[in-house]
C-alpha positions in Angstrom: 23.5 28.6 -76.0 22.9 26.1 -78.8 22.8 22.5 -77.9 26.2 20.8 -78.1 26.2 17.1 -79.1 29.8 16.2 -78.6 33.4 17.4 -78.4 35.4 17.5 -81.7 38.5 15.3 -81.5 40.2 17.3 -84.2 40.4 20.3 -81.9 42.1 18.3 -79.1 45.6 19.0 -80.5 45.1 22.7 -81.0 43.8 23.1 -77.5 42.3 26.5 -78.4 40.4 28.7 -76.0 37.1 27.8 -77.8 37.9 24.1 -77.3 38.7 24.7 -73.7 35.4 26.6 -73.2 33.4 23.8 -74.8 35.3 21.3 -72.6 34.3 23.2 -69.5 30.6 22.8 -70.4 31.0 19.0 -70.6 32.9 19.0 -67.4 30.1 20.9 -65.6 27.6 18.5 -67.0 29.7 15.5 -65.7 29.9 17.1 -62.2 26.1 17.6 -62.0 25.6 14.1 -63.2 27.9 12.8 -60.5 26.0 14.6 -57.7 22.6 13.5 -59.0 23.8 9.9 -59.3 24.9 9.9 -55.7 21.5 11.2 -54.5 19.7 8.7 -56.7 21.8 5.9 -55.3 20.9 6.9 -51.8 17.2 6.9 -52.6 17.4 3.5 -54.2 19.4 2.1 -51.3 16.7 3.4 -48.9 14.1 1.5 -50.9 16.2 -1.6 -50.8 16.8 -1.2 -47.1 13.0 -0.7 -46.5 12.3 -3.9 -48.4 15.0 -5.8 -46.6 13.5 -4.5 -43.3 10.1 -5.6 -44.5 11.5 -9.2 -44.8 12.8 -9.1 -41.3 9.6 -7.5 -40.0 7.3 -10.1 -41.6 9.5 -12.9 -40.2 9.3 -11.4 -36.7 5.5 -10.9 -37.1 5.0 -14.5 -38.0 6.9 -15.6 -34.8 4.9 -13.2 -32.6 1.6 -14.6 -34.0 2.6 -18.1 -33.0 3.8 -16.9 -29.6 0.2 -15.8 -28.6 -0.7 -19.4 -27.8 2.2 -19.6 -25.3 1.2 -16.4 -23.4 -0.3 -17.1 -19.9 -3.2 -14.7 -19.9 -5.1 -14.5 -16.7 -8.3 -14.0 -18.7 -8.5 -16.4 -21.7 -12.2 -16.0 -22.8 -12.5 -16.8 -26.5 -8.8 -17.5 -27.0 -9.4 -20.7 -29.0 -10.8 -18.9 -32.0 -8.1 -16.2 -31.8 -5.3 -18.8 -31.6 -6.5 -20.8 -34.6 -7.0 -17.6 -36.6 -3.6 -16.3 -35.7 -2.0 -19.6 -36.7 -3.5 -19.3 -40.2 -2.3 -15.7 -40.4 1.2 -16.8 -39.4 1.3 -19.1 -42.4 0.1 -16.3 -44.7 2.8 -14.0 -43.3 5.4 -16.7 -43.9 4.4 -16.9 -47.6 4.4 -13.1 -47.9 7.9 -13.1 -46.3 9.1 -15.5 -49.0 7.8 -13.1 -51.7 9.4 -10.1 -49.9 12.7 -11.9 -49.8 12.6 -12.6 -53.5 11.7 -9.0 -54.2 14.6 -7.8 -52.1 17.0 -9.9 -54.1 15.6 -8.6 -57.4 15.9 -5.0 -56.2 19.5 -5.5 -55.2 20.4 -7.1 -58.6 18.3 -5.0 -61.0 18.0 -1.6 -59.3 20.9 -0.9 -56.9 23.7 -2.8 -58.7 23.4 -1.0 -62.2 23.5 2.5 -60.7 26.5 1.5 -58.6 28.3 0.2 -61.6 27.5 3.4 -63.6 28.9 5.5 -60.8 32.0 3.4 -60.2 32.9 2.7 -63.8 31.8 5.6 -66.0 31.8 8.6 -63.6 35.0 7.4 -62.0 36.7 7.0 -65.4 35.7 10.5 -66.4 37.1 11.9 -63.2 40.4 10.0 -63.6 40.9 11.1 -67.2 40.2 14.7 -66.2 43.1 14.5 -63.7 45.4 13.0 -66.3 44.5 15.6 -68.9 45.3 18.3 -66.4 48.7 16.9 -65.6 49.6 16.5 -69.3 48.5 20.1 -70.0 50.7 21.3 -67.1 53.7 19.4 -68.4 53.2 20.8 -71.9 53.0 24.3 -70.6 56.3 23.8 -68.6 58.1 22.3 -71.6 57.0 25.2 -73.9 58.1 27.7 -71.3 61.5 26.0 -71.3 61.7 25.9 -75.0 60.9 29.6 -75.2 63.8 30.6 -73.1 66.5 29.0 -75.4 69.3 31.5 -76.5 70.4 32.3 -80.1 74.0 31.0 -79.8 75.0 28.1 -82.1 76.8 26.3 -79.4 73.5 25.6 -77.7 72.2 23.4 -80.6 72.4 20.3 -78.5 70.3 21.8 -75.8 67.8 23.1 -78.3 67.4 19.5 -79.7 66.8 18.0 -76.3 64.3 20.7 -75.4 62.5 20.2 -78.8 62.2 16.5 -78.1 60.8 17.2 -74.6 58.2 19.6 -76.1 57.2 17.0 -78.7 56.8 14.3 -76.0 54.7 16.6 -73.8 52.5 17.7 -76.7 52.0 14.1 -77.8 51.0 13.1 -74.2 48.7 16.0 -73.9 47.1 15.1 -77.3 46.6 11.5 -76.2 45.1 12.4 -72.8 42.8 15.0 -74.5 41.6 12.5 -77.0 40.8 9.9 -74.3 39.1 12.6 -72.1 37.0 13.9 -75.0 35.9 10.4 -75.9 34.9 9.6 -72.3 32.9 12.8 -72.0 31.1 12.1 -75.3 30.4 8.5 -74.3 29.0 9.7 -70.9 26.2 11.5 -72.7 24.8 8.2 -74.0 25.6 6.1 -70.9 23.8 8.4 -68.5 20.5 8.0 -70.3 20.7 4.2 -70.0 22.0 4.3 -66.5 19.0 6.4 -65.3 16.3 4.1 -66.8 17.8 0.7 -66.3 17.4 0.6 -62.5 13.8 1.7 -62.7 13.0 -1.0 -65.2 14.4 -3.6 -62.7 12.4 -2.0 -59.9 9.2 -2.2 -61.9 9.7 -5.8 -63.0 10.4 -6.8 -59.4 7.2 -5.1 -58.1 5.1 -6.6 -60.9 6.5 -10.0 -60.3 5.8 -9.6 -56.5 2.2 -8.6 -57.0 1.6 -11.2 -59.7 2.8 -14.0 -57.5 0.9 -12.6 -54.5 -2.3 -12.5 -56.4 -1.8 -16.1 -57.6 -1.0 -17.2 -54.1 -3.8 -15.6 -52.1 -6.7 -14.9 -54.5 -7.8 -18.6 -54.6 -8.2 -19.4 -50.9 -7.9 -16.0 -49.0 -11.3 -14.5 -49.9 -13.4 -16.9 -47.9 -11.0 -16.8 -44.9 -10.9 -13.0 -44.8 -14.7 -12.9 -45.1 -15.1 -15.2 -42.0 -12.6 -13.2 -40.0 -14.4 -10.0 -40.9 -17.7 -11.5 -39.7 -16.0 -12.5 -36.5 -14.7 -9.0 -35.9 -18.1 -7.6 -36.6 -19.7 -9.8 -34.0 -17.1 -8.9 -31.5 -17.7 -5.2 -32.2 -21.4 -5.7 -31.6 -20.7 -7.4 -28.3 -18.4 -4.6 -27.4 -21.0 -1.9 -28.1 -23.6 -3.8 -26.0 -21.2 -4.2 -23.1 -20.1 -0.5 -23.4 -23.8 0.5 -23.2 -24.3 -1.6 -20.1 -21.3 -0.1 -18.4 -22.4 3.4 -19.3 -25.9 2.8 -17.8 -24.3 1.2 -14.7 -21.9 4.1 -14.4 -24.7 6.6 -14.5 -26.6 4.6 -11.8 -23.5 4.5 -9.6 -22.9 8.2 -10.0 -26.5 9.2 -9.3 -26.4 7.9 -5.7 -26.3 10.2 -2.7 -23.1 12.1 -2.1 -23.0 10.6 1.4 -21.3 7.5 0.1 -18.2 9.5 -0.5 -18.2 11.0 3.0 -16.3 8.7 5.5 -18.5 9.4 8.5 -21.7 10.8 7.1 -24.1 9.0 9.4 -22.1 9.4 12.6 -25.2 10.1 14.6 -27.3 7.1 13.7 -25.2 4.6 11.7 -26.8 1.4 10.4 -24.6 -1.2 12.0 -24.7 -4.8 11.1 -23.6 -6.7 14.3 -24.1 -10.2 12.8 -21.1 -10.2 10.5 -18.8 -13.3 10.5 -16.5 -11.8 7.9 -15.3 -8.3 7.1 -13.0 -6.6 4.7 -11.8 -3.0 4.1 -9.0 -0.5 4.6 -7.8 0.2 8.1 -4.9 2.2 9.5 -2.3 0.0 11.3 -0.3 1.5 14.2 3.4 0.6 14.0 5.9 1.4 16.7 9.0 2.8 15.1 10.9 3.8 18.2 10.8 4.1 22.0 8.1 6.8 21.9 7.4 7.2 18.1 4.8 5.5 16.0 3.6 5.6 12.4 0.2 4.7 10.9 0.0 2.7 7.6 -3.2 2.4 5.5 -3.6 -1.2 4.5 -6.3 -3.6 3.3 -7.5 -6.0 5.9 -9.9 -9.0 5.6 -10.9 -11.9 7.7 -10.4 -15.5 6.5 -11.8 -18.2 8.7 -10.4 -17.4 12.2 -7.6 -15.2 10.9 -7.1 -11.5 10.3 -5.2 -11.0 7.0 -3.5 -8.0 5.6 -2.7 -7.3 1.9 -0.7 -4.3 1.0 -1.6 -2.5 -2.2 -0.1 -4.2 -5.2 0.6 -7.5 -3.4 -0.6 -10.7 -5.0 -1.9 -12.3 -1.7 -2.5 -11.4 1.9 -0.5 -12.4 5.0 -1.5 -13.4 8.5 -1.6 -10.6 11.0 -3.5 -12.0 14.0 -5.2 -15.2 15.0 -8.7 -14.2 16.1 -9.8 -17.4 17.9 -10.6 -16.6 21.5 -9.1 -13.1 21.2 -10.6 -10.0 22.7 -11.4 -6.7 21.0 -12.4 -3.3 22.3 -12.4 0.3 21.4 -9.5 2.3 22.7 -8.2 5.9 22.8 -4.9 6.2 20.9 -2.9 9.3 20.0 -5.9 11.5 19.8 -7.3 9.5 16.9 -10.9 8.5 16.4 -12.4 5.1 15.8 -9.5 3.1 17.1 -9.8 -0.5 18.5 -7.3 -3.0 19.9 -7.2 -6.8 19.4 -5.6 -8.7 22.3 -4.4 -12.3 22.1 -5.9 -14.9 24.4 -2.7 -15.1 26.5 -3.2 -11.4 27.4 -0.3 -10.1 25.3 -1.0 -6.7 23.8 -2.0 -7.1 20.2 -2.4 -4.6 17.3 -4.2 -1.3 17.3 -6.2 -0.4 14.2 -8.2 2.7 13.1 -11.3 2.6 11.0 -12.5 5.5 8.9 -16.0 5.9 10.4 -18.0 5.0 13.5 -20.0 2.4 11.5 -16.8 0.7 10.2 -15.3 0.8 13.7 -18.3 -0.9 15.4 -18.8 -3.4 12.5 -15.1 -4.5 12.7 -15.4 -4.9 16.5 -18.6 -7.0 16.1 -17.2 -9.1 13.3 -14.0 -9.9 15.2 -15.9 -10.6 18.3 -18.2 -13.0 16.4 -15.1 -14.7 14.8 -13.3 -15.0 18.2 -16.2 -17.1 19.4 -15.5 -19.5 16.5 -19.0 -19.1 15.1 -17.7 -19.6 11.6 -17.2 -23.3 12.4 -20.9 -23.9 13.0 -23.3 -25.2 10.3 -25.3 -21.9 10.1 -22.9 -19.2 11.4 -25.2 -16.3 10.4 -28.1 -17.6 12.5 -25.8 -18.3 15.4 -24.4 -14.8 15.2 -27.9 -13.2 15.1 -29.0 -15.3 18.1 -25.9 -14.5 20.2 -26.1 -10.7 19.5 -29.8 -10.7 20.4 -29.0 -12.3 23.7 -26.2 -9.8 24.2 -28.5 -6.9 23.5 -31.0 -8.2 26.0 -28.1 -8.5 28.6 -27.2 -4.8 28.3 -30.8 -3.5 28.1 -31.4 -1.4 31.3 -33.4 -3.5 33.8 -34.0 -3.4 37.5 -30.7 -3.3 39.3 -29.3 -6.2 41.3 -30.5 -4.7 44.6 -34.2 -4.8 43.4 -34.0 -8.6 43.2 -33.2 -9.0 46.8 -35.5 -8.3 49.7 -32.7 -8.3 52.2 -30.4 -5.3 52.6 -26.9 -5.3 51.2 -24.3 -7.3 53.2 -22.0 -4.4 52.9 -24.6 -2.4 54.8 -25.6 -5.1 57.2 -22.7 -6.3 59.3 -24.7 -7.7 62.1 -23.0 -11.1 61.7 -19.6 -9.6 62.2 -17.9 -9.4 65.6 -17.8 -5.6 65.4 -20.9 -4.1 67.1 -21.2 -1.0 65.1 -24.4 -0.5 63.2 -22.9 2.4 61.2 -20.3 0.3 59.4 -21.3 1.4 55.9 -23.7 4.0 54.5 -27.4 3.2 54.7 -29.3 2.2 51.5 -31.9 4.6 50.3 -35.6 3.7 50.7 -36.5 4.0 47.1 -34.5 2.4 44.2 -34.0 4.7 41.2 -34.2 3.6 37.6 -31.0 2.6 35.7 -31.1 5.7 33.5 -31.0 7.8 36.7 -27.8 6.0 37.8 -25.8 5.7 34.6 -26.3 7.6 31.4 -27.1 5.3 28.5 -24.2 4.6 26.2 -21.6 5.5 28.8 -18.3 4.0 27.7 -16.7 1.3 29.9 -12.9 1.3 30.6 -11.5 -2.1 30.9 -7.8 -1.2 31.1 -7.7 1.8 33.5 -5.3 -0.2 35.6 -2.3 -0.4 33.2 0.8 -2.6 33.7 3.3 -1.0 36.0 5.9 -0.6 33.2 3.6 1.9 31.4 2.9 5.5 32.2 -0.5 6.0 33.9 -2.2 9.2 34.8 -5.8 8.1 34.1 -7.3 8.7 37.5 -7.6 12.4 38.0 -7.8 12.0 41.8 -4.8 9.7 42.0 -1.1 10.5 42.4 0.9 10.8 39.2 3.0 7.7 38.6 6.6 7.9 37.4 6.6 6.8 33.7 9.7 4.6 34.2 7.7 2.4 36.6 9.2 3.7 39.8 7.7 5.6 42.7 9.5 8.2 44.7 10.6 7.2 48.2 8.2 9.7 49.8 5.3 8.9 47.5 3.1 7.5 50.3 4.6 8.5 53.6 1.4 7.7 55.4 2.0 4.0 55.0 4.4 3.7 57.9 2.4 5.9 60.2 -1.0 4.6 59.2 -3.2 3.0 61.9 -4.6 0.7 59.3 -2.9 -1.3 56.6 -5.0 -3.9 54.9 -4.1 -5.8 51.7 -6.3 -7.9 49.4 -5.7 -9.6 46.1 -8.1 -8.2 43.5 -8.6 -8.2 39.7 -9.8 -5.1 37.9 -13.0 -5.6 35.9 -13.9 -2.1 34.6 -14.8 1.5 35.4 -17.3 4.0 34.1 -18.7 7.4 34.8 -22.0 7.5 36.9 -24.6 10.2 37.5 -25.0 9.9 41.2 -23.4 8.6 44.4 -26.5 8.8 46.6 -27.1 5.1 46.6 -25.3 1.8 46.3 -27.6 0.8 43.5 -25.3 2.7 41.2 -22.6 0.1 42.1 -24.9 -2.8 41.3 -25.9 -1.3 38.0 -22.3 -0.7 37.1 -21.4 -4.3 38.0 -24.2 -5.6 35.7 -23.1 -3.4 32.7 -19.4 -4.2 33.1 -20.0 -8.0 33.3 -22.4 -7.9 30.3 -20.0 -5.8 28.2 -17.1 -8.3 29.0 -19.4 -11.2 28.0 -20.4 -9.5 24.7 -16.9 -8.6 23.7 -15.2 -11.7 25.0 -12.9 -9.7 27.3 -11.4 -12.2 29.7 -8.1 -10.5 30.6 -8.0 -8.9 34.0 -5.2 -7.0 35.7 -4.3 -8.5 39.1 -3.2 -6.1 41.8 -2.8 -5.8 45.6 -5.5 -3.6 47.0 -4.0 -1.9 50.1 -6.4 -0.1 52.4 -4.9 2.4 54.9 -6.4 4.9 57.2 -5.9 7.6 54.6 -5.8 6.0 51.1 -6.8 3.0 49.0 -4.0 1.9 46.7 -3.5 -0.6 43.8 0.0 -2.1 43.8 1.6 -4.3 41.2 2.2 -7.7 42.9 5.6 -8.2 41.1 7.2 -4.8 41.1 5.4 -3.3 44.1 4.9 -0.2 42.1 1.8 1.7 42.9 -0.6 1.8 39.9 -3.3 4.0 41.3 -4.3 5.7 44.6 -7.6 7.0 45.9 -8.1 9.2 49.0 -10.6 7.5 51.3 -12.3 10.9 51.7 -13.1 10.8 47.9 -14.8 7.4 48.2 -18.5 8.1 48.8 -20.1 4.7 48.2 -18.8 1.1 48.4 -20.6 -2.3 48.3 -20.2 -6.0 47.6 -22.5 -8.0 45.3 -25.3 -9.8 47.0 -25.0 -13.1 45.1 -21.4 -13.1 43.8 -19.6 -12.4 47.1 -16.3 -11.7 45.4 -17.5 -8.7 43.4 -16.9 -5.4 45.1 -17.1 -1.8 43.9 -16.8 1.8 45.0 -17.7 5.3 43.8 -15.3 8.2 43.9 -16.1 11.9 43.8 -13.2 14.0 42.4 -13.2 17.7 41.8 -12.3 19.0 38.4 -10.5 22.1 37.2 -13.8 23.6 36.0 -15.2 23.6 39.5 -17.5 20.7 39.0 -17.1 17.2 40.4 -16.8 13.9 38.5 -18.3 10.6 39.7 -16.7 7.3 38.7 -17.3 3.7 39.8 -14.7 1.0 39.9 -15.5 -2.7 39.9 -13.2 -5.5 41.1 -13.2 -9.2 41.7 -11.5 -10.3 44.9 -10.1 -13.7 46.0 -11.8 -13.1 49.4 -15.3 -11.9 50.1 -16.0 -8.4 49.1 -17.5 -7.7 52.5 -13.9 -7.8 53.9 -12.9 -5.0 51.6 -16.0 -3.0 52.4 -15.3 -3.4 56.1 -11.7 -2.3 55.7 -12.7 0.8 53.8 -15.4 1.6 56.3 -12.9 1.2 59.2 -10.4 3.5 57.4 -13.1 6.2 57.0 -14.1 5.8 60.7 -10.4 6.2 61.7 -10.3 9.4 59.7 -13.4 10.7 61.5 -12.1 9.9 65.1 -8.5 10.8 64.6 -9.1 14.3 66.1 -10.5 12.6 69.3 -7.8 10.3 70.9 -10.3 8.7 73.3 -12.7 7.8 70.5 -9.9 6.5 68.5 -8.7 4.3 71.3 -12.2 3.0 71.9 -12.5 2.2 68.2 -9.2 0.3 68.1 -10.1 -1.6 71.3 -13.2 -2.9 69.7 -11.2 -4.8 67.1 -9.8 -8.2 68.3 -6.1 -8.9 68.2 -4.1 -12.0 67.2 -1.3 -13.5 69.3 1.3 -11.4 67.4 -0.5 -8.1 68.1 -2.3 -7.7 64.7 -5.9 -6.8 64.2 -8.2 -9.4 62.6 -11.2 -8.3 60.5 -14.4 -10.3 60.5 -12.6 -13.3 62.1 -11.4 -14.5 58.6 -8.2 -16.3 57.9 -5.9 -14.9 55.2 -6.2 -16.4 51.7 -3.8 -17.0 48.8 -4.5 -16.4 45.1 -6.9 -19.4 45.0 -8.9 -18.3 48.0 -7.4 -20.9 50.3 -6.1 -20.1 53.8 -2.5 -18.7 53.8 0.0 -17.8 56.4 1.6 -15.0 54.4 -1.3 -12.9 53.1 -4.6 -12.0 54.9 -7.1 -9.4 55.9 -5.0 -7.9 58.8 -4.3 -4.5 60.0 -1.5 -3.3 62.3 -1.7 -0.4 64.7 
């Protein structure tokens, strides 16, 4: 189709099909121009919006650069240089923000506004005139249709005249609207060219002005500043590369070590234990009681600080106090079938906390460290030297040496009762002629139990040869029916020191060696708490009874006691050995050590008397002869060794004594 420059106004009145066809071409062009103008306006508005956002962003950036100085960084190395540099950059960004603000205004006035005016004025005018031309054309068509239906009769002349006037008015209106519409379409062809280029001219001028002012503003004094900042960044990068290389080498060295460091208990057989620690830190499992019989274990980080044991959960800022370690006691315990458990007990004897280490080495080092801290070594001038000296002394104390019996030339008092009023040279078993070595009596490294006699409120079934105790702290009415019918009932106040397995019961030397090891272990671990009980000796059993509740804690058949003896120097120490059959058919040997308020010889005499009663019970005459050999008091009670009863402090008492009643 040949190019069409404009619509001919002369053809507007005729309104021919050719004119209408040409008009449709101009209308199609106007519609396309309208769609394109809308899309162009959206693109320009997006540019304006981005520039406006740039103004807001640079303003926010300037504020954030100044806010760096107010940040409370935990690590502030080199911040002075960074703060001064950022302050200068903040000023630069403020100046750039001013330029961006000016550019935003220019884009709004010279780019966005002209295209909006073109759309609202020219395109809207063409659309409005198109609607008016359509209405006028419809009116003209209706009037012509009405005029065509006029009849031929003369009497309708008046109607004909009115319809003719109506056709003339409609044709004039159509002609006027067509002329205006043609003129608007012709004008639009020129205005669209200017409307497309004028906004871009404004955009270009704005950008040129922005860059020109920016160059004038920064070219003079920014070059030297940017050069210094680049040098600073380069030096930081060099330091970073050097530090990264050091960390890489260190990482390779750390990863090249033996895999054993990742295994919790790799050296369980021969761990290298440091027993001179006065401070310790690491992860332990803490036992928490969640119910009457339920417990949970929580893995926490523990560390010592002075005389305190602190705990710090993961993510916490600081640790909290868990236990005061001054004068406390610590020892390894068996707890819920878990390994490497130890218990810390307060000086007042209250049960403390139970912790679990991840290895044997950690377990023993924690026990040694807490033991050293409990002695308040950390308060001395040279705590490390004091700890080394004390641990060397403790190791010498537990090194196997000749037993207590070897230091005495005289026989054991528990085996030599010639000073007593009872004329029986077979009171206790005879000592063997030769004294065995300590290793032959007790195996090296045998664990010592310090709490085998538990409080009466706790369940106890530790002694395999004893009667099972009710877990609610009560004994059955017929638990020990022999008490009423027993020919002997002797009671002593004792404190339990410890018990351990032994290898033999052929000599009383095993009791002396057990006494030495138990006392040495208590001294090493600062274990001062002792459970007080009533030791009741009858003609059949030896029982330990809680003084307050009268609940039986443990019981041993006299027939299972194979050795018993009192210490030769410390008269209050007494011990005995029990032989108890096991389910496997073998027999286990255990020794129990006590401290008595009275002399240990009295307890040995009572045990010996009970065993003799068992032997002669089958012969009434021998039993009567034995009982007649024991002197009576005025109230008909038997007195042993002519001693008066004693109270808790070892003084004579009228209520408690070494007496038996037949």
